[in-house]
Residue, then its C-alpha position, 0 to 999 in steps of 0.5 A: x760304861x763308867x759313870x761319874x757323879x756330878x761334883x760342885x765346888x764353891x764359886x764354880x760348878x764342874x758338871x761331870x755328868x752321869x755316864x760321861x757327859x761332856x764337861x761343859x759350862x752352861x749359861x747363867x753361871x751354872x754347869x750342865x747339871x743345872x746347878x746355879x746360884x741358889x735363890x728363893x722363890x722368884x717371879x719375873x715382873x712382866x716387861x715391855x721388851x720385844x724383838x726388833x721388827x716384832x709387833x704386838x702388845x708388851x708383856x703384862x701381868x694378868x689377874x690371878x685365876x687364869x691358870x692353876x698349877x697343883x701337885x698331882x695326888x700321886x708321885x713318881x716312884x723314883x726321882x728324875x730330872x732332865x728326862x724325856x716325857x712323851x704323851x703316848x696313848x693317854x699315858x706319860x712315857x718317861x724316858x731316861x734322865x738323871x736319877x736320885x744319884x744324878x746318874x744317867x738312867x736307862x729306865x722307861x716308865x709308863x704312868x697313868x696320869x689319872x691314878x699314878x699307876x706305873x709300869x716299866x715295860x722297856x729300857x734304853x740301850x744306852x742310859x742318857x739324860x739331856x736327850x730329846x725324844x718324840x713319838x714318830x709313828x708308833x715309836x718313841x725315838x730318842x735323839x742323842x743325849x749325855x751319857x755314853x761319851x765325853x761329848x754326848x752321843x749321836x745315837x738314835x734309839x727306838x723305844x719298843x713297847x717292851x724290851x730293850x731299845x735298839x739303836x736305829x740311826x745317828x744324828x750328824x754329830x753328838x747333841x745334848x741339851x736339845x729338844x725334839x717334837x713331832x709335827x705331822x709325820x716328821x720329827x724336828x730336832x732343835x738347839x743343843x750342844x755338840x760337846x764344844x759349841x751350841x748347835x744352831x742347826x735344825x734337823x728333821x726326820x721321819x724315821x730316825x735314820x736319815x736327816x734333813x737340815x731345815x735351817x739354823x736358829x737365829x739365836x742358837x741355844x741349849x736348854x730352851x723350853x718348847x711347845x707346838x701350836x698348829x704347825x709352828x714350833x716355839x722355843x723360849x729362851x735357852x742358854x745362848x753363850x756357854x762361855x760367857x754364861x748368859x741366857x737369852x729372852x728370845x722367842x723363836x719360831x719354826x714354821x714347819x710348813x715353810x721351813x722358816x725360822x725367825x725370832x718373833x718376840x722377847x720374854x720379859x727376862x732371859x730364861x733357860x732350863x724351863x719347860x712349856x705346855x700348849x693348852x687351848x692355843x696358848x703356851x704356858x712356860x713353866x719355871x726355869x732360871x730367870x735372869x741367868x741365876x734365879x730359880x723361878x716358880x713363874x708361869x708365863x702365858x705366851x699368845x702366838x696370835x699376838x706374840x705377847x707374854x703374860x705372867x699368870x701364875x706360880x708353880x707350887x715350888x721353883x723348878x728347872x729341868x723338868x719335862x712336860x707333856x699334855x694328856x687329856x687336856x691337862x699339862x703335866x710337869x714331871x720331875x725336875x730339880x728344885x732349889x736343893x738341886x736334886x731330882x724330885x718325884x713330884x708331878x705338877x698338873x697345869x690347867x688353863x682357866 
């Protein structure tokens, strides 16, 4: 397949994404390559906004020392952004993404977070970025992504322990800029973009070949942050209106035991292209674009019990479009894009204090 580079021009971003991703405007004034108005390090001041009908204390600013974020003593062998990272048997399995040239990659890399030692035992059947993936049973399934066609792909790839991935099924339609997570034996696919509109439907599957519609997001989004506590999947922010170029501050929750999907809180400010990890029953939302345009180094802590959000720390540098996973009680923020818009090799270790 022919792959085309991302091109930007002053005042407008045209994202011709690698491997023929859909040409689509992303919220916050940027294209789907995440290139937005440049900003220096910023953090969002905690506010008091809450979703209608929600309860709990307003957002507050916490004293320093409640969380640490430090660069790992090792780096990735190659830069990557907009990839999938899955915790798999004590390792970080890094799948797809954009490489240093901002082309989609088919690489699958297994990294030992203790040492940084890496192996590349497998490859994707289709190079994708802005895809979603989850460990379902013993296999990592990759759902959709940008790459094979102008509108993204609906293909579901099963990643083997070695060798080339196989296409085992199809989503109901093309989808990129979405997330996937496994709760119990079932994977859930939330948010995303179908090449022309943001996708509201939430899907579930146990095998990647057949899908059920769980319901619709109250606020359809692409590029949200996500994490799981117990049996509830939380989405944080995301691009809510591609045409208007606006993000949302909504915190949405899918209760996988009942299938209900609700807006449970509001962040201090709109946010997109961020990442999140769940540590000790709290969720840490990392970086992203704040107030539509400002690339941030902020770390927000969300308490599912009180639905409150607290500003608790900073990343070493502002980052967006990284992938995150938890191994051995530590969070790992892998790759991503910094202020120069290029994929990076750094890995940030998140430890809750």
